[in-house]
N, CA, C and O atoms as CSV, one atom per row, in Angstrom:
chain,resi,resn,atom,element,x,y,z
A,1,MET,N,N,-40.235,-0.767,11.608
A,1,MET,CA,C,-39.220,-0.729,10.812
A,1,MET,C,C,-37.625,-2.050,10.700
A,1,MET,O,O,-36.504,-1.585,10.907
A,2,PRO,N,N,-37.720,-2.994,10.497
A,2,PRO,CA,C,-36.277,-3.678,10.780
A,2,PRO,C,C,-35.336,-2.738,10.592
A,2,PRO,O,O,-34.335,-2.501,11.269
A,3,GLN,N,N,-35.855,-2.071,9.333
A,3,GLN,CA,C,-34.184,-1.551,8.412
A,3,GLN,C,C,-33.790,0.065,9.472
A,3,GLN,O,O,-32.881,0.892,9.403
A,4,LEU,N,N,-34.449,-0.019,9.971
A,4,LEU,CA,C,-34.022,1.327,10.894
A,4,LEU,C,C,-33.206,1.119,12.127
A,4,LEU,O,O,-32.700,1.997,12.826
A,5,ASN,N,N,-33.127,-0.799,12.366
A,5,ASN,CA,C,-33.022,-0.568,13.850
A,5,ASN,C,C,-31.375,-0.936,13.163
A,5,ASN,O,O,-31.216,-1.476,12.068
A,6,PRO,N,N,-30.081,-0.437,14.232
A,6,PRO,CA,C,-28.582,-0.467,13.603
A,6,PRO,C,C,-28.208,-1.422,14.052
A,6,PRO,O,O,-27.157,-2.003,13.782
A,7,ASP,N,N,-29.121,-1.756,14.898
A,7,ASP,CA,C,-28.067,-3.342,16.108
A,7,ASP,C,C,-27.106,-4.140,15.014
A,7,ASP,O,O,-25.890,-3.954,14.993
A,8,PRO,N,N,-27.701,-4.940,14.216
A,8,PRO,CA,C,-27.021,-5.824,13.448
A,8,PRO,C,C,-25.686,-5.329,12.884
A,8,PRO,O,O,-24.576,-5.838,12.726
A,9,TRP,N,N,-26.281,-4.032,12.625
A,9,TRP,CA,C,-25.467,-3.668,10.922
A,9,TRP,C,C,-23.965,-2.657,11.520
A,9,TRP,O,O,-22.958,-2.568,10.818
A,10,PHE,N,N,-24.068,-2.047,12.755
A,10,PHE,CA,C,-23.220,-0.985,13.401
A,10,PHE,C,C,-21.222,-1.779,13.793
A,10,PHE,O,O,-20.112,-1.287,13.996
A,11,PHE,N,N,-21.702,-2.921,13.720
A,11,PHE,CA,C,-20.666,-3.440,14.235
A,11,PHE,C,C,-19.835,-4.135,13.436
A,11,PHE,O,O,-18.689,-4.477,13.727
A,12,THR,N,N,-20.697,-4.452,11.923
A,12,THR,CA,C,-19.902,-4.167,10.431
A,12,THR,C,C,-19.472,-3.283,10.005
A,12,THR,O,O,-18.487,-3.352,9.270
A,13,LEU,N,N,-20.142,-1.989,10.360
A,13,LEU,CA,C,-20.107,-0.485,10.164
A,13,LEU,C,C,-18.073,-0.645,10.944
A,13,LEU,O,O,-17.251,-0.729,10.031
A,14,MET,N,N,-17.564,-0.670,12.129
A,14,MET,CA,C,-16.762,-0.319,12.579
A,14,MET,C,C,-16.002,-1.015,12.462
A,14,MET,O,O,-14.891,-0.582,12.767
A,15,LEU,N,N,-16.063,-2.540,11.951
A,15,LEU,CA,C,-15.068,-3.890,11.673
A,15,LEU,C,C,-14.872,-3.452,10.198
A,15,LEU,O,O,-14.131,-4.162,9.519
A,16,SER,N,N,-15.192,-2.851,9.878
A,16,SER,CA,C,-14.602,-2.461,8.169
A,16,SER,C,C,-14.301,-1.491,8.143
A,16,SER,O,O,-13.494,-1.281,7.237
A,17,TRP,N,N,-14.605,-0.454,8.875
A,17,TRP,CA,C,-13.699,1.085,8.653
A,17,TRP,C,C,-12.771,0.884,9.905
A,17,TRP,O,O,-12.283,1.935,10.321
A,18,ALA,N,N,-12.533,0.082,10.385
A,18,ALA,CA,C,-11.675,-0.124,11.085
A,18,ALA,C,C,-10.287,-1.030,10.895
A,18,ALA,O,O,-9.253,-1.068,11.561
A,19,VAL,N,N,-10.770,-1.842,9.531
A,19,VAL,CA,C,-10.070,-2.373,8.470
A,19,VAL,C,C,-9.504,-1.215,7.626
A,19,VAL,O,O,-8.273,-1.218,7.654
A,20,PHE,N,N,-9.854,-0.562,7.135
A,20,PHE,CA,C,-9.804,0.497,6.192
A,20,PHE,C,C,-8.779,1.661,7.119
A,20,PHE,O,O,-8.093,2.494,6.527
A,21,LEU,N,N,-8.804,1.588,8.159
A,21,LEU,CA,C,-8.451,3.277,8.761
A,21,LEU,C,C,-6.769,2.099,9.341
A,21,LEU,O,O,-5.761,2.802,9.423
A,22,THR,N,N,-6.521,0.581,9.679
A,22,THR,CA,C,-5.549,0.508,9.970
A,22,THR,C,C,-4.813,-0.458,9.308
A,22,THR,O,O,-3.621,-0.208,9.490
A,23,ILE,N,N,-4.933,-1.251,8.758
A,23,ILE,CA,C,-4.311,-2.315,7.869
A,23,ILE,C,C,-4.534,-2.409,6.439
A,23,ILE,O,O,-3.984,-3.213,5.687
A,24,ILE,N,N,-5.147,-1.772,6.213
A,24,ILE,CA,C,-5.015,-0.918,3.922
A,24,ILE,C,C,-3.235,0.333,4.189
A,24,ILE,O,O,-2.054,0.447,3.859
A,25,PRO,N,N,-4.118,0.827,4.847
A,25,PRO,CA,C,-3.031,1.837,4.677
A,25,PRO,C,C,-1.436,1.398,5.245
A,25,PRO,O,O,-0.386,1.946,4.909
A,26,THR,N,N,-1.561,0.505,5.986
A,26,THR,CA,C,-0.055,0.248,5.849
A,26,THR,C,C,0.530,-0.636,5.061
A,26,THR,O,O,1.728,-0.862,5.236
A,27,LYS,N,N,-0.112,-1.237,4.154
A,27,LYS,CA,C,0.453,-2.049,4.017
A,27,LYS,C,C,0.042,-0.951,2.180
A,27,LYS,O,O,0.476,-1.673,1.282
A,28,VAL,N,N,-0.254,-0.319,1.875
A,28,VAL,CA,C,-0.574,1.218,0.842
A,28,VAL,C,C,1.447,1.779,0.797
A,28,VAL,O,O,2.263,1.826,-0.124
A,29,LEU,N,N,1.518,2.048,2.046
A,29,LEU,CA,C,2.613,2.557,2.167
A,29,LEU,C,C,4.181,2.314,2.567
A,29,LEU,O,O,5.218,2.970,2.666
A,30,ALA,N,N,3.808,1.221,2.704
A,30,ALA,CA,C,4.952,-0.311,2.505
A,30,ALA,C,C,4.976,-0.829,1.118
A,30,ALA,O,O,5.576,-1.889,0.942
A,31,TYR,N,N,4.468,-0.302,0.201
A,31,TYR,CA,C,4.524,-0.690,-1.743
A,31,TYR,C,C,5.803,0.164,-1.482
A,31,TYR,O,O,6.012,1.169,-0.802
A,32,VAL,N,N,6.656,-0.700,-2.364
A,32,VAL,CA,C,8.223,-0.052,-3.168
A,32,VAL,C,C,8.666,-0.297,-4.440
A,32,VAL,O,O,8.766,-1.400,-4.977
A,33,GLN,N,N,8.956,0.893,-4.947
A,33,GLN,CA,C,8.663,1.242,-6.588
A,33,GLN,C,C,9.952,-0.137,-6.908
A,33,GLN,O,O,10.986,-0.152,-6.241
A,34,PRO,N,N,9.736,-0.972,-7.758
A,34,PRO,CA,C,10.636,-1.509,-8.172
A,34,PRO,C,C,12.602,-0.968,-8.182
A,34,PRO,O,O,13.603,-1.114,-7.480
A,35,ASN,N,N,12.011,-0.030,-10.023
A,35,ASN,CA,C,12.763,0.788,-10.265
A,35,ASN,C,C,12.819,1.915,-10.331
A,35,ASN,O,O,12.320,2.798,-11.029
A,36,GLU,N,N,13.786,1.808,-9.167
A,36,GLU,CA,C,13.995,3.707,-8.971
A,36,GLU,C,C,14.569,4.121,-9.651
A,36,GLU,O,O,15.568,3.612,-10.159
A,37,PRO,N,N,14.030,5.361,-9.909
A,37,PRO,CA,C,14.961,6.327,-11.540
A,37,PRO,C,C,16.266,6.560,-10.823
A,37,PRO,O,O,16.389,6.831,-9.628
A,38,ALA,N,N,17.493,6.378,-11.967
A,38,ALA,CA,C,19.070,7.106,-11.161
A,38,ALA,C,C,18.824,8.219,-12.154
A,38,ALA,O,O,18.230,8.236,-13.232
A,39,LEU,N,N,19.718,9.515,-11.179
A,39,LEU,CA,C,20.136,10.418,-12.250
A,39,LEU,C,C,21.380,10.640,-12.503
A,39,LEU,O,O,22.384,10.929,-11.852
A,40,VAL,N,N,20.792,10.221,-14.855
A,40,VAL,CA,C,22.055,10.702,-15.776
A,40,VAL,C,C,22.985,11.315,-15.887
A,40,VAL,O,O,22.424,12.017,-15.045
A,41,ASP,N,N,24.003,11.856,-16.102
A,41,ASP,CA,C,24.584,12.352,-16.740
A,41,ASP,C,C,24.353,13.047,-18.332
A,41,ASP,O,O,25.014,12.559,-19.248
A,42,THR,N,N,23.820,13.688,-18.499
A,42,THR,CA,C,23.597,14.513,-19.654
A,42,THR,C,C,24.860,14.519,-20.963
A,42,THR,O,O,24.844,14.341,-22.181
A,43,ASN,N,N,26.083,14.882,-19.755
A,43,ASN,CA,C,26.801,15.287,-20.957
A,43,ASN,C,C,27.807,14.208,-21.513
A,43,ASN,O,O,28.490,14.181,-22.537
A,44,SER,N,N,27.660,13.402,-20.549
A,44,SER,CA,C,28.573,11.924,-21.393
A,44,SER,C,C,27.838,11.157,-22.535
A,44,SER,O,O,28.258,10.259,-23.265
A,45,HIS,N,N,26.846,11.655,-22.490
A,45,HIS,CA,C,26.173,11.019,-24.463
A,45,HIS,C,C,26.272,11.415,-25.246
A,45,HIS,O,O,25.767,12.446,-25.691
A,46,LYS,N,N,27.311,10.359,-25.878
A,46,LYS,CA,C,27.749,11.536,-27.097
A,46,LYS,C,C,26.376,10.744,-28.468
A,46,LYS,O,O,25.977,9.617,-28.758
A,47,PHE,N,N,26.170,11.842,-28.823
A,47,PHE,CA,C,25.469,11.678,-30.243
A,47,PHE,C,C,25.631,12.254,-31.592
A,47,PHE,O,O,25.742,13.430,-31.939
A,48,GLY,N,N,25.616,10.775,-32.512
A,48,GLY,CA,C,25.656,10.984,-33.888
A,48,GLY,C,C,25.331,10.983,-34.811
A,48,GLY,O,O,24.139,11.106,-34.531
A,49,SER,N,N,25.341,10.960,-35.479
A,49,SER,CA,C,24.329,10.539,-36.612
A,49,SER,C,C,23.666,8.942,-37.326
A,49,SER,O,O,24.081,7.784,-37.282
A,50,TRP,N,N,22.677,9.476,-37.848
A,50,TRP,CA,C,22.548,7.713,-38.384
A,50,TRP,C,C,23.224,7.361,-39.686
A,50,TRP,O,O,23.290,8.142,-40.636
A,51,ASN,N,N,23.774,6.015,-39.674
A,51,ASN,CA,C,23.663,6.104,-40.517
A,51,ASN,C,C,23.106,4.507,-41.678
A,51,ASN,O,O,23.814,3.509,-41.811
A,52,TRP,N,N,21.776,4.696,-42.325
A,52,TRP,CA,C,21.227,4.107,-43.032
A,52,TRP,C,C,21.838,3.313,-43.605
A,52,TRP,O,O,22.960,3.684,-43.951
A,53,PRO,N,N,21.538,2.281,-43.871
A,53,PRO,CA,C,21.777,1.482,-45.218
A,53,PRO,C,C,21.067,2.136,-46.727
A,53,PRO,O,O,21.509,1.516,-47.694
A,54,TRP,N,N,20.357,2.927,-47.005
A,54,TRP,CA,C,19.820,2.559,-48.458
A,54,TRP,C,C,20.568,3.607,-48.912
A,54,TRP,O,O,20.581,3.882,-50.111
């Protein structure tokens, strides 16, 4: 049975795992979020009532 012969598929398997373990994690770890959250002082906000025009 030819499907039990691992010779043609073993190189493809090893190459795909080499790509998954070397290239993809470096690209994922290099991702930088565009908007870093900044700390906001809650005491500086003045909350007032809304004046609805009706």
